[in-house]
C-alpha positions as CSV (number, residue, x, y, z in Angstrom):
1,X,-71.1,18.9,-123.0
2,X,-69.9,22.1,-122.5
3,X,-71.9,22.6,-119.6
4,X,-70.8,19.4,-118.0
5,X,-67.2,20.5,-118.6
6,X,-68.0,23.9,-117.0
7,X,-69.4,22.2,-113.9
8,X,-66.4,20.0,-113.5
9,X,-64.0,22.9,-113.8
10,X,-66.0,24.6,-111.0
11,X,-65.6,21.4,-109.1
12,X,-62.1,21.5,-109.6
13,X,-61.6,25.1,-108.4
14,X,-63.6,24.4,-105.2
15,X,-61.3,21.3,-104.6
16,X,-58.3,23.3,-105.1
17,X,-59.6,26.0,-102.6
18,X,-60.4,23.1,-100.0
19,X,-57.0,21.7,-100.4
20,X,-55.4,25.1,-99.7
21,X,-57.7,25.6,-96.7
22,X,-56.6,22.3,-95.2
23,X,-52.9,23.1,-95.7
24,X,-53.5,26.1,-93.7
25,X,-55.5,24.6,-90.9
26,X,-53.0,21.7,-90.8
27,X,-50.2,24.1,-89.6
28,X,-49.0,22.7,-86.3
29,X,-51.7,19.9,-86.3
30,X,-51.7,16.3,-87.0
31,X,-51.5,14.1,-90.1
32,X,-55.3,13.9,-90.5
33,X,-55.2,17.6,-92.0
34,X,-52.5,16.8,-94.6
35,X,-54.4,13.8,-95.9
36,X,-57.4,15.9,-96.5
37,X,-55.4,18.5,-98.3
38,X,-54.0,15.8,-100.5
39,X,-57.4,14.3,-101.3
40,X,-58.6,17.8,-102.3
41,X,-55.6,18.5,-104.5
42,X,-56.2,14.9,-106.4
43,X,-60.0,15.9,-106.8
44,X,-59.0,19.1,-108.4
45,X,-56.5,17.6,-110.9
46,X,-59.1,14.8,-111.7
47,X,-61.9,17.3,-112.3
48,X,-59.7,19.4,-114.7
49,X,-58.5,16.3,-116.9
50,X,-62.2,15.1,-117.1
51,X,-63.2,18.5,-118.1
52,X,-60.7,18.9,-121.0
53,X,-61.6,15.4,-122.2
54,X,-65.2,16.3,-122.5
55,X,-64.5,19.5,-124.2
56,X,-62.5,17.8,-126.7
57,X,-65.0,15.3,-127.8
58,X,-67.6,18.0,-128.1
59,X,-68.9,19.3,-131.5
60,X,-68.9,22.8,-130.5
61,X,-67.0,25.3,-132.8
62,X,-64.9,26.7,-130.1
63,X,-64.4,23.5,-128.4
64,X,-60.7,23.0,-129.4
65,X,-59.9,26.7,-128.5
66,X,-61.6,26.4,-125.1
67,X,-59.9,23.0,-124.5
68,X,-56.6,24.6,-125.1
69,X,-57.3,27.3,-122.9
70,X,-58.5,25.1,-120.0
71,X,-55.4,22.8,-120.6
72,X,-53.0,25.7,-120.0
73,X,-55.0,27.1,-117.2
74,X,-55.1,23.5,-115.6
75,X,-51.5,23.0,-115.9
76,X,-50.6,26.4,-114.5
77,X,-53.1,26.0,-111.6
78,X,-52.2,22.5,-110.8
79,X,-48.3,23.6,-110.8
80,X,-49.3,26.7,-108.8
81,X,-51.4,24.7,-106.4
82,X,-48.5,22.2,-105.9
83,X,-45.8,24.7,-105.5
84,X,-48.0,26.6,-103.0
85,X,-48.7,23.3,-101.0
86,X,-45.0,22.5,-100.9
87,X,-44.1,26.1,-99.7
88,X,-47.0,26.3,-97.0
89,X,-46.1,22.7,-95.9
90,X,-42.4,23.7,-95.3
91,X,-43.3,26.8,-93.4
92,X,-45.8,24.9,-91.3
93,X,-43.1,22.2,-90.5
94,X,-40.4,24.7,-89.5
95,X,-43.0,26.5,-87.2
96,X,-44.1,23.1,-85.6
97,X,-40.4,22.2,-85.1
98,X,-39.8,25.7,-83.5
99,X,-42.8,25.5,-81.2
100,X,-41.8,21.9,-80.0
101,X,-38.3,23.1,-79.4
102,X,-39.5,26.1,-77.3
103,X,-41.8,23.9,-75.5
104,X,-39.1,21.3,-74.7
105,X,-36.7,24.0,-73.4
106,X,-39.5,25.5,-71.2
107,X,-40.5,22.1,-69.7
108,X,-36.8,21.2,-69.3
109,X,-36.2,24.3,-67.5
110,X,-39.3,24.0,-65.1
111,X,-38.5,20.2,-64.4
112,X,-34.7,20.8,-63.7
113,X,-35.4,24.0,-61.7
114,X,-37.6,22.2,-59.1
115,X,-36.2,21.2,-55.9
116,X,-38.1,18.0,-55.9
117,X,-37.6,15.1,-58.2
118,X,-40.2,14.3,-60.8
119,X,-40.8,11.3,-63.1
120,X,-43.7,10.7,-65.4
121,X,-45.2,7.3,-66.5
122,X,-47.4,6.9,-69.4
123,X,-50.7,5.1,-69.4
124,X,-49.2,1.7,-69.7
125,X,-46.8,2.3,-66.8
126,X,-43.6,3.2,-68.8
127,X,-41.1,5.9,-67.7
128,X,-41.2,8.6,-70.1
129,X,-40.1,11.9,-68.4
130,X,-37.9,12.8,-65.4
131,X,-35.8,15.7,-64.1
132,X,-32.2,16.0,-62.8
133,X,-33.4,16.1,-59.1
134,X,-34.8,12.8,-59.5
135,X,-31.4,11.3,-60.6
136,X,-29.6,13.3,-57.9
137,X,-31.9,12.0,-55.1
138,X,-31.2,8.4,-55.8
139,X,-27.6,8.7,-57.2
140,X,-28.7,7.5,-60.7
141,X,-26.0,8.4,-63.2
142,X,-27.2,10.9,-65.8
143,X,-26.1,8.7,-68.8
144,X,-27.9,5.6,-67.6
145,X,-30.8,4.6,-70.0
146,X,-33.9,4.5,-68.0
147,X,-36.5,5.5,-70.5
148,X,-39.5,3.0,-71.0
149,X,-38.7,1.2,-67.7
150,X,-41.8,0.1,-65.7
151,X,-42.7,1.3,-62.3
152,X,-41.2,-1.9,-60.8
153,X,-38.1,-1.7,-62.6
154,X,-37.8,2.0,-61.9
155,X,-38.1,1.2,-58.2
156,X,-35.4,-1.6,-58.6
157,X,-33.0,1.0,-60.2
158,X,-33.9,3.5,-57.2
159,X,-33.0,0.8,-54.7
160,X,-29.9,-0.3,-56.4
161,X,-28.4,3.2,-56.9
162,X,-29.7,4.9,-53.9
163,X,-29.5,2.2,-51.2
164,X,-33.2,2.3,-50.9
165,X,-34.3,0.4,-47.9
166,X,-37.6,-1.2,-48.9
167,X,-40.3,-1.8,-46.6
168,X,-42.6,-4.7,-48.0
169,X,-45.6,-3.6,-46.0
170,X,-45.2,-0.1,-47.6
171,X,-44.6,-1.4,-51.1
172,X,-47.6,-3.6,-50.7
173,X,-49.8,-0.7,-49.6
174,X,-48.4,1.3,-52.7
175,X,-49.2,-1.2,-55.1
176,X,-52.8,-1.7,-53.8
177,X,-53.3,2.0,-54.0
178,X,-52.1,2.0,-57.7
179,X,-54.2,-0.8,-58.5
180,X,-57.2,1.2,-57.2
181,X,-56.4,4.2,-59.3
182,X,-56.0,6.5,-56.4
183,X,-53.1,8.6,-55.0
184,X,-50.5,6.7,-53.1
185,X,-47.7,7.9,-51.0
186,X,-44.5,6.4,-49.4
187,X,-41.7,7.7,-47.1
188,X,-38.7,5.8,-48.0
189,X,-35.6,5.5,-46.0
190,X,-32.1,5.5,-47.9
191,X,-29.2,3.9,-46.2
192,X,-27.3,7.1,-45.9
193,X,-29.9,8.2,-43.5
194,X,-32.1,10.3,-45.8
195,X,-35.8,10.1,-46.0
196,X,-37.6,10.6,-49.4
197,X,-41.3,11.0,-49.5
198,X,-42.7,9.6,-52.8
199,X,-46.2,11.0,-53.9
200,X,-47.9,9.2,-56.9
201,X,-51.0,10.7,-58.8
202,X,-52.9,9.7,-61.8
203,X,-53.1,11.9,-64.8
204,X,-56.2,12.4,-67.0
205,X,-54.7,10.6,-69.7
206,X,-54.0,7.5,-67.7
207,X,-50.5,8.0,-66.8
208,X,-48.7,8.6,-63.4
209,X,-46.7,11.5,-62.0
210,X,-44.4,10.7,-59.1
211,X,-43.1,13.6,-56.9
212,X,-39.9,12.7,-54.8
213,X,-39.2,15.1,-51.8
214,X,-36.3,15.0,-49.4
215,X,-38.0,15.1,-45.9
216,X,-35.0,14.2,-43.9
217,X,-34.9,17.5,-41.9
218,X,-38.6,17.2,-41.1
219,X,-38.4,13.5,-40.2
220,X,-35.5,14.3,-37.8
221,X,-37.4,17.0,-36.2
222,X,-40.4,14.7,-35.6
223,X,-38.1,12.3,-34.3
224,X,-36.5,14.9,-31.8
225,X,-39.8,16.1,-30.8
226,X,-41.1,12.6,-30.2
227,X,-37.8,12.0,-28.0
228,X,-38.1,15.2,-26.1
229,X,-41.8,14.5,-25.3
230,X,-40.8,11.4,-23.4
231,X,-37.3,12.2,-22.2
232,X,-35.7,14.6,-19.7
233,X,-33.2,16.9,-21.4
234,X,-30.7,17.1,-18.4
235,X,-30.2,13.4,-17.7
236,X,-31.7,11.6,-21.0
237,X,-33.9,9.5,-18.9
238,X,-37.6,9.1,-19.4
239,X,-39.5,11.9,-18.1
240,X,-42.9,12.3,-16.0
241,X,-45.0,11.4,-18.9
242,X,-43.2,8.2,-19.8
243,X,-43.0,7.3,-16.2
244,X,-46.8,7.7,-15.9
245,X,-47.4,5.8,-19.0
246,X,-45.2,3.0,-17.6
247,X,-47.0,2.7,-14.4
248,X,-50.2,2.6,-16.1
249,X,-48.9,-0.5,-18.2
250,X,-47.5,-2.0,-15.1
251,X,-51.0,-1.8,-13.4
252,X,-52.8,-3.4,-16.4
253,X,-50.2,-6.2,-16.4
254,X,-50.3,-6.7,-12.6
255,X,-54.2,-7.0,-12.7
256,X,-54.0,-9.4,-15.6
257,X,-51.7,-11.7,-13.9
258,X,-52.6,-11.1,-10.2
259,X,-49.1,-9.7,-9.7
260,X,-47.5,-6.9,-7.7
261,X,-44.8,-4.2,-8.3
262,X,-43.4,-1.1,-6.4
263,X,-43.2,2.5,-7.1
264,X,-39.8,4.0,-5.7
265,X,-39.3,7.8,-5.4
266,X,-35.6,8.7,-4.8
267,X,-35.0,12.2,-3.5
268,X,-31.5,13.6,-3.7
269,X,-30.6,15.3,-0.5
270,X,-28.9,18.6,-0.3
271,X,-29.5,19.3,-4.0
272,X,-30.8,22.8,-3.5
273,X,-27.7,23.7,-1.4
274,X,-25.6,22.5,-4.5
275,X,-27.6,24.9,-6.9
276,X,-27.5,27.8,-4.4
277,X,-23.9,27.6,-3.8
278,X,-22.3,26.3,-7.0
279,X,-24.9,27.3,-9.6
280,X,-27.4,25.3,-11.9
281,X,-24.8,24.0,-14.3
282,X,-23.0,22.2,-11.5
283,X,-26.5,20.9,-10.3
284,X,-27.3,19.6,-13.8
285,X,-23.9,17.9,-14.1
286,X,-24.6,16.2,-10.8
287,X,-28.1,15.0,-11.9
288,X,-26.4,13.7,-15.1
289,X,-23.8,11.7,-13.1
290,X,-26.3,10.6,-10.8
291,X,-28.7,9.3,-13.5
292,X,-25.7,7.4,-15.1
293,X,-25.0,5.6,-11.9
294,X,-28.6,4.9,-11.1
295,X,-29.0,3.6,-14.9
296,X,-26.1,1.3,-14.4
297,X,-27.6,-0.2,-11.2
298,X,-31.3,-0.1,-12.0
299,X,-31.1,-2.1,-15.3
300,X,-33.7,-4.4,-13.7
301,X,-36.3,-1.8,-13.4
302,X,-37.7,1.3,-15.4
303,X,-35.8,4.4,-14.1
304,X,-37.1,7.9,-14.9
305,X,-36.6,11.6,-13.8
306,X,-40.0,13.3,-13.5
307,X,-38.3,16.6,-12.5
308,X,-36.6,18.3,-9.7
309,X,-34.2,16.6,-7.5
310,X,-36.1,13.3,-7.6
311,X,-35.8,10.0,-9.6
312,X,-38.4,7.4,-9.8
313,X,-38.2,3.7,-10.4
314,X,-41.0,1.0,-11.3
315,X,-39.9,-2.3,-10.1
316,X,-40.5,-5.7,-12.2
317,X,-43.8,-7.7,-11.4
318,X,-43.7,-9.8,-8.1
319,X,-40.9,-7.7,-6.3
320,X,-40.9,-8.8,-2.6
321,X,-41.3,-6.0,0.0
322,X,-38.0,-7.2,1.7
323,X,-36.2,-7.3,-1.7
324,X,-37.6,-3.7,-2.5
325,X,-36.1,-2.4,0.8
326,X,-32.9,-4.1,0.2
327,X,-32.9,-2.4,-3.3
328,X,-33.6,1.1,-2.1
329,X,-30.9,0.7,0.6
330,X,-28.5,-0.1,-2.2
331,X,-29.6,2.9,-4.2
332,X,-29.3,5.2,-1.1
333,X,-25.8,4.0,-0.4
334,X,-25.0,4.3,-4.2
335,X,-26.1,8.1,-4.0
336,X,-24.3,8.9,-0.7
337,X,-21.3,9.7,-2.5
338,X,-18.9,12.7,-3.5
339,X,-18.9,14.1,-7.0
340,X,-16.1,16.2,-8.5
341,X,-17.7,18.5,-11.1
342,X,-15.8,21.5,-12.8
343,X,-13.2,21.4,-10.1
344,X,-15.9,21.3,-7.2
345,X,-16.1,18.4,-4.8
346,X,-19.9,18.0,-4.1
347,X,-21.4,15.5,-1.6
348,X,-25.0,14.4,-1.9
349,X,-27.3,11.7,-0.4
350,X,-30.6,10.1,-1.2
351,X,-33.7,9.3,0.6
352,X,-36.5,6.9,-0.8
353,X,-40.1,6.6,-0.5
354,X,-41.9,3.4,-1.6
355,X,-45.5,2.3,-2.5
356,X,-46.4,-1.3,-3.4
357,X,-49.3,-2.4,-5.9
358,X,-52.1,-3.3,-4.9
359,X,-51.5,-2.9,-1.2
360,X,-50.9,0.8,-1.2
361,X,-53.1,1.7,-4.4
362,X,-54.7,0.1,-7.4
363,X,-54.0,3.1,-9.8
364,X,-51.1,5.1,-11.0
365,X,-52.1,8.4,-9.4
366,X,-52.7,6.8,-6.0
367,X,-49.4,4.8,-6.2
368,X,-47.4,8.0,-7.0
369,X,-49.0,10.0,-4.4
370,X,-48.4,7.4,-1.7
371,X,-44.8,7.1,-2.8
372,X,-44.4,10.9,-2.6
373,X,-45.9,10.8,1.1
374,X,-43.6,8.2,2.0
375,X,-40.6,10.0,0.6
376,X,-41.7,13.1,2.4
377,X,-41.9,11.2,5.8
378,X,-38.5,9.7,5.3
379,X,-36.9,13.4,4.7
380,X,-38.9,14.7,7.7
381,X,-37.7,11.9,10.1
382,X,-34.1,11.1,8.8
383,X,-32.5,11.7,5.5
384,X,-30.9,8.9,3.9
385,X,-33.2,6.3,4.9
386,X,-36.0,4.2,3.2
387,X,-39.7,4.5,4.0
388,X,-42.5,2.3,2.9
389,X,-45.9,3.8,2.8
390,X,-48.2,3.0,5.8
391,X,-52.1,3.4,5.5
392,X,-52.0,6.0,8.3
393,X,-50.0,8.3,6.0
394,X,-53.1,8.5,3.9
395,X,-54.8,10.8,6.5
396,X,-52.2,13.3,5.8
397,X,-53.0,13.4,2.2
398,X,-56.7,13.7,2.9
399,X,-56.0,16.5,5.5
400,X,-53.8,18.3,3.0
401,X,-56.5,18.1,0.2
402,X,-59.1,19.2,2.6
403,X,-57.0,22.2,3.8
404,X,-56.5,23.3,0.1
405,X,-60.1,23.3,-0.5
406,X,-60.8,25.4,2.7
407,X,-57.9,27.7,1.8
408,X,-59.6,28.5,-1.6
409,X,-62.4,30.2,0.2
410,X,-60.7,31.7,2.9
411,X,-59.9,35.0,1.5
412,X,-63.3,35.3,0.1
413,X,-65.0,34.8,3.4
414,X,-62.5,37.0,5.3
415,X,-60.9,34.3,7.3
416,X,-57.6,36.0,7.1
417,X,-56.3,38.4,9.8
418,X,-53.1,40.6,9.9
419,X,-51.2,40.5,13.3
420,X,-48.5,43.2,14.0
421,X,-45.3,42.5,15.8
422,X,-43.3,45.7,17.1
423,X,-39.8,46.2,16.1
424,X,-37.5,48.4,18.3
425,X,-34.2,49.8,18.6
426,X,-31.7,48.3,21.0
427,X,-32.3,51.4,23.2
428,X,-36.0,50.5,23.5
429,X,-37.7,52.9,21.0
430,X,-40.4,51.4,18.8
431,X,-39.6,52.1,15.0
432,X,-42.0,50.0,13.3
433,X,-44.0,46.8,12.9
434,X,-43.7,43.6,10.8
435,X,-47.2,42.5,9.4
436,X,-47.9,38.8,9.8
437,X,-50.7,36.8,8.2
438,X,-52.9,34.6,10.3
439,X,-55.8,32.3,9.3
440,X,-58.5,32.0,11.8
441,X,-60.4,28.8,10.5
442,X,-64.1,28.7,11.6
443,X,-63.6,25.1,12.8
444,X,-59.9,24.4,13.1
445,X,-59.1,27.7,14.9
446,X,-55.9,29.4,14.3
447,X,-53.9,27.6,11.4
448,X,-50.2,28.0,11.5
449,X,-48.6,30.2,8.5
450,X,-46.0,27.3,8.4
451,X,-48.9,25.1,7.1
452,X,-51.1,27.2,4.8
453,X,-48.4,29.4,3.1
454,X,-46.8,26.5,1.4
455,X,-50.1,25.2,0.4
456,X,-51.1,28.8,-0.8
457,X,-47.8,29.0,-2.9
458,X,-48.4,25.3,-4.2
459,X,-52.0,26.0,-5.4
460,X,-51.2,29.4,-6.8
461,X,-53.4,31.6,-4.4
462,X,-50.4,33.2,-2.6
463,X,-50.6,36.1,-5.3
464,X,-54.1,37.4,-4.4
465,X,-53.4,36.9,-0.7
466,X,-50.3,38.9,-0.7
467,X,-52.0,41.6,-2.6
468,X,-54.8,41.8,0.1
469,X,-52.2,41.9,2.8
470,X,-50.4,44.8,1.1
471,X,-53.5,46.7,0.5
472,X,-54.8,46.2,4.0
473,X,-51.4,47.0,5.8
474,X,-50.8,50.2,3.7
475,X,-54.3,51.3,4.6
476,X,-53.8,50.7,8.2
477,X,-50.3,52.3,8.4
478,X,-51.5,55.5,6.6
479,X,-54.0,56.1,9.4
480,X,-51.5,56.2,12.1
481,X,-50.5,59.6,13.7
482,X,-47.0,58.4,14.3
483,X,-45.2,57.6,11.0
484,X,-43.7,54.2,11.9
485,X,-42.3,51.9,9.4
486,X,-44.3,48.9,8.2
487,X,-42.6,45.6,6.8
488,X,-44.5,43.1,4.6
489,X,-43.3,39.8,3.4
490,X,-43.6,38.9,-0.3
491,X,-43.5,35.2,-1.7
492,X,-40.8,34.3,-4.3
493,X,-43.6,33.3,-6.3
494,X,-45.0,36.8,-6.6
495,X,-42.0,37.9,-8.4
496,X,-42.8,35.5,-11.3
497,X,-46.5,36.0,-11.4
498,X,-47.3,39.6,-11.5
499,X,-45.9,43.0,-11.8
500,X,-44.9,43.8,-8.2
501,X,-43.6,47.3,-8.8
502,X,-46.7,48.3,-10.5
503,X,-48.9,46.7,-7.8
504,X,-46.9,48.5,-5.0
505,X,-47.1,51.8,-6.6
506,X,-51.0,51.4,-7.2
507,X,-51.6,50.5,-3.6
508,X,-49.4,53.5,-2.3
509,X,-51.6,55.9,-4.4
510,X,-54.7,54.4,-3.3
511,X,-53.9,54.4,0.5
512,X,-51.8,57.6,0.6
513,X,-48.9,55.7,2.4
514,X,-45.5,57.3,2.0
515,X,-43.3,54.9,0.1
516,X,-40.4,55.6,2.6
517,X,-42.4,54.0,5.3
518,X,-42.9,50.6,3.4
519,X,-40.4,47.9,3.6
520,X,-40.7,44.7,1.5
521,X,-39.1,41.8,3.0
522,X,-37.7,38.9,0.6
523,X,-36.0,35.6,1.2
524,X,-33.0,34.5,-1.1
525,X,-35.8,32.2,-2.7
526,X,-36.6,35.4,-4.7
527,X,-33.4,35.6,-6.4
528,X,-32.5,31.9,-6.8
529,X,-34.8,30.8,-9.9
530,X,-34.3,34.0,-12.0
531,X,-31.6,36.3,-10.4
532,X,-31.4,38.9,-13.2
533,X,-35.0,39.3,-13.5
534,X,-35.5,39.5,-9.8
535,X,-32.7,42.0,-9.4
536,X,-34.4,44.2,-12.0
537,X,-37.8,44.2,-9.9
538,X,-36.2,44.9,-6.9
539,X,-34.4,48.0,-8.3
540,X,-37.9,49.2,-9.7
541,X,-39.2,48.7,-6.0
542,X,-36.3,50.9,-4.7
543,X,-36.8,53.5,-7.3
544,X,-40.4,54.0,-5.9
545,X,-38.8,55.0,-2.7
546,X,-39.8,51.6,-1.0
547,X,-37.0,49.9,1.1
548,X,-36.0,46.3,0.5
549,X,-34.8,44.1,3.2
550,X,-33.2,40.6,3.0
551,X,-35.1,38.2,5.4
552,X,-33.6,35.2,7.1
553,X,-30.0,36.5,6.5
554,X,-27.5,33.7,7.4
555,X,-30.0,30.8,7.0
556,X,-29.2,30.4,3.1
557,X,-26.1,29.6,1.2
558,X,-25.7,32.6,-1.2
559,X,-26.7,35.6,0.9
560,X,-23.1,37.1,0.9
561,X,-22.9,37.0,-2.9
562,X,-26.5,38.6,-3.1
563,X,-25.2,41.6,-0.9
564,X,-22.7,42.4,-3.6
565,X,-25.4,42.3,-6.4
566,X,-28.1,44.6,-4.8
567,X,-28.0,47.5,-2.4
568,X,-30.5,46.2,0.4
569,X,-31.7,48.6,2.8
570,X,-31.6,46.3,5.8
571,X,-30.6,42.6,6.6
572,X,-32.4,40.5,9.3
573,X,-30.6,37.9,11.1
574,X,-32.4,34.6,11.3
575,X,-34.0,33.8,14.6
576,X,-32.3,30.4,14.7
577,X,-29.1,32.1,15.5
578,X,-30.4,34.7,17.8
579,X,-32.1,32.2,20.0
580,X,-28.8,30.2,20.5
581,X,-26.7,33.2,21.5
582,X,-26.7,32.2,25.3
583,X,-26.0,28.4,24.5
584,X,-24.2,28.1,21.2
585,X,-20.8,29.8,20.8
586,X,-20.9,29.1,17.0
587,X,-24.1,31.1,16.8
588,X,-22.8,33.9,18.7
589,X,-19.8,34.1,16.4
590,X,-21.9,33.9,13.2
591,X,-24.1,36.9,14.6
592,X,-21.0,39.0,15.4
593,X,-19.5,38.2,11.9
594,X,-22.8,39.4,10.4
595,X,-22.8,42.5,12.3
596,X,-19.1,43.3,11.4
597,X,-19.9,42.7,7.8
598,X,-23.1,44.9,8.0
599,X,-20.9,47.7,9.7
600,X,-18.5,47.4,6.6
601,X,-21.1,47.7,4.2
602,X,-23.0,50.3,6.2
603,X,-26.2,48.2,6.4
604,X,-28.6,48.4,9.2
605,X,-29.4,45.3,10.8
606,X,-32.2,43.9,12.7
607,X,-32.2,40.6,14.8
608,X,-35.4,38.2,15.0
609,X,-36.3,36.0,17.8
610,X,-35.0,38.2,20.8
611,X,-36.7,36.7,23.8
612,X,-34.5,37.3,26.8
613,X,-32.6,40.3,28.2
614,X,-29.3,38.6,27.8
615,X,-30.0,38.2,24.1
616,X,-30.8,42.0,23.8
617,X,-27.8,42.9,25.8
618,X,-25.6,40.8,23.5
619,X,-27.0,42.4,20.4
620,X,-26.7,46.0,21.8
621,X,-23.2,45.4,22.7
622,X,-22.3,44.0,19.4
623,X,-23.7,46.9,17.6
624,X,-27.0,45.6,16.2
625,X,-29.4,48.3,15.2
626,X,-33.0,47.0,15.7
627,X,-34.4,43.9,17.5
628,X,-37.9,42.0,17.0
629,X,-39.2,39.2,19.2
630,X,-41.4,38.1,22.2
631,X,-39.2,40.3,24.4
632,X,-40.4,43.4,22.5
633,X,-43.9,42.1,21.6
634,X,-45.9,39.1,20.3
635,X,-47.8,39.4,17.1
636,X,-51.1,40.8,17.8
637,X,-54.1,42.7,16.1
638,X,-53.2,46.3,15.7
639,X,-55.9,47.2,18.2
640,X,-53.5,45.7,20.9
641,X,-50.8,48.3,19.9
642,X,-52.9,51.4,19.2
643,X,-51.3,53.2,22.0
644,X,-47.9,53.0,19.9
645,X,-49.3,54.6,16.8
646,X,-50.6,57.8,18.5
647,X,-47.3,59.5,18.6
648,X,-46.0,58.5,22.0
649,X,-42.5,56.9,22.6
650,X,-42.8,53.6,24.4
651,X,-39.8,51.7,25.8
652,X,-39.1,48.1,25.0
653,X,-38.9,46.7,28.4
654,X,-42.3,48.0,29.9
655,X,-44.0,46.8,26.7
656,X,-42.5,43.4,27.0
657,X,-43.9,43.4,30.7
658,X,-47.2,44.6,29.4
659,X,-47.7,41.8,26.9
C-alpha cells in the first residue's frame, strides 16, 4: 500500500512538472497549451489525494505520520503550484499584449506610410484591413465602418465615394480572374479625371490583398505620346503616319466596294520666303492659321500635314475627277490670301497635285508619289494651279530613281570630274579658280549638276562627294607654281552631317596647301536651318586661315542680316543680276547697291555670269573687284588652263578669245 502511495506521489510530481512546463511553453501561444497545463495540474492534485487516502488506510506503524507529512506537503505544493501558475499566466498575458501592440503599431506605420492604397480580404472575401491611402484615393470618410464588407460591397463604396466610373467589361474580367484564383488587375477611371490601377493577388491563407495605385500621370503621358505619334505639333492635324494609314484604309475600302478616291497634295507657295524673312515662329503661325482655314473647309475629307510646307487630303469614296478639280481650285483660292501675324502682313498662295485611285495607282505609296509628281509639275509650270497626274509623268519618277541608283556608284567608279573656271580682276589678271563638279556618265554623257546635286543631297551622298572634291582640289592647287586661290562649294547638308573644320584641316595637312589660298563658298541655305550652329562652324573655318565667301548674294532674302552676323571674306553677286545689266535697269541698280554696301563694309566683291565686254566695263566702273564668267573662261579640266598655273600673268581678254 505504501509502495502504491509512493508511486502516486511520484506521478503527482511529474504531473506538476508537466503543468509548469506547459505554462512556460504556452507563453505567447494559443489556448491549447493552457488546456494541457490545467490537465497536468488536476492530475497532480488527484494523485496527491489518492496517495493520502491509501496511506491513511494502511496498517503500517508510520502511516499516520507519513500521511500527515504528505498532506502538508501536498497542500503546500498544490498552493505553490497554483500561485506559480497564476503568476506565470499573468506575465505571459502581459507579454502577449505588448507583442501584439508593438506589431499593430509597426503594421499601422507600414501601411499608412505607403504611397499606394492597400486593403486586405480574408479567405471568405470579407474586408479586414486597409490603410489611410486607400481611403484618401476614393474619398471614403475615415470614420465610415467598412470592416467585414464583401468585395462587391467594397467596390460599391469605392464607386459611390470616389465617383468610380465602372467598366462592365473590366469588372466581368476581374470577376472571372478572381473566380479562377489567379491575380487580376483593373485600371479604373474616376470622374475627377484620375486613373487608379487595382491589383489583386491571392494570399497563402486563401485571402486577397488589393493594391491601389494612382497612375494618372503615367496614363496622361501615354495618351500624350499616342497623340504625338499621330499628330503634327505645329498645326494639331494628323501627321504623315496617320495620313499613310488613312490612305491604306481608303484603298482597302475602295477595293471592297469597287470605289474611287483622290489624294491631294497642297503645297504652300512662298513659304520658304516667310521663314527666311520673318523667322520660323511666324512661319509656324502661318501654318497653324492655314490649317485652321483648311480644316473648316475640308470637313468632307481627311486633312493632314505630313511635314514641311505641304498639306495632304484624302477625299471620300467615289469622288468624281471634275468635282476634285473644283475642290482643289477652292482650296487654292482659300490659301491665296494675306495673313497678319505678330504685326507682319504675310501673303501666301497654294498649288495642288492630285492622284486618283485606281487610275493613278492601286497602293498608298504609288498614289502619294504620283500626287507629289503632279504637285511638282504644277509648281514648275505655274504656281497657284491644280495639276492632275498623267501617266507620262511616271517616266520622270522612273528616270529619277534610275539616276539615284547610278549616282550611288558614280564616285566609286570615278565618273566624277572637276572642272575649273578662272576668276580675274576687272583689270584682267587671273587671281584664282572656282572648282566645279561634273558627272561624265558612261551612257548618258555629261549630267548637269542642277540635276544630280539635288539628288545627291536627297540621298545623303553629297557628304562623301564634297569630301572627294575638296581633297582632289587641294592636292591639285598645292602643285601649282603660282599660288592662285581656289574656291570650293559646300552643300548646306555638309554642315549638319560631319565636322567640316576638322575635315578641312586634315586635308590641308595631307595636301600641303596653304590655308589662305582656300576659299569655301556657301549659300544662305547653310545658315537657315541652324543659324547659331552654322556661324560657330564658319568661325572655326576662319580660325584655320581659310576664307569664307557668301555665294549667290542678292538671290536670297536674309543676305543683308547675315553680313551683320559673320565677317565674310567675299561676296559673290548672283549671275541672274549680272546677265541683265544691259537690259534691266532694276538689275543694274541692285548691283550698284550691292557694290556700294560692300565698299562700306570693306568687303571684296566678285560678280558671276560675266559674258560681255559691256558687263565687264559696267562692273569695273561701279567698283567691282573681281569677275567670273564665259568672258573670262568656261569651266574646263585644269589641263586646259595649265599655262595659268605656271606663274605667268595672263590678261582676261586674250584668254576669252582663246577659249
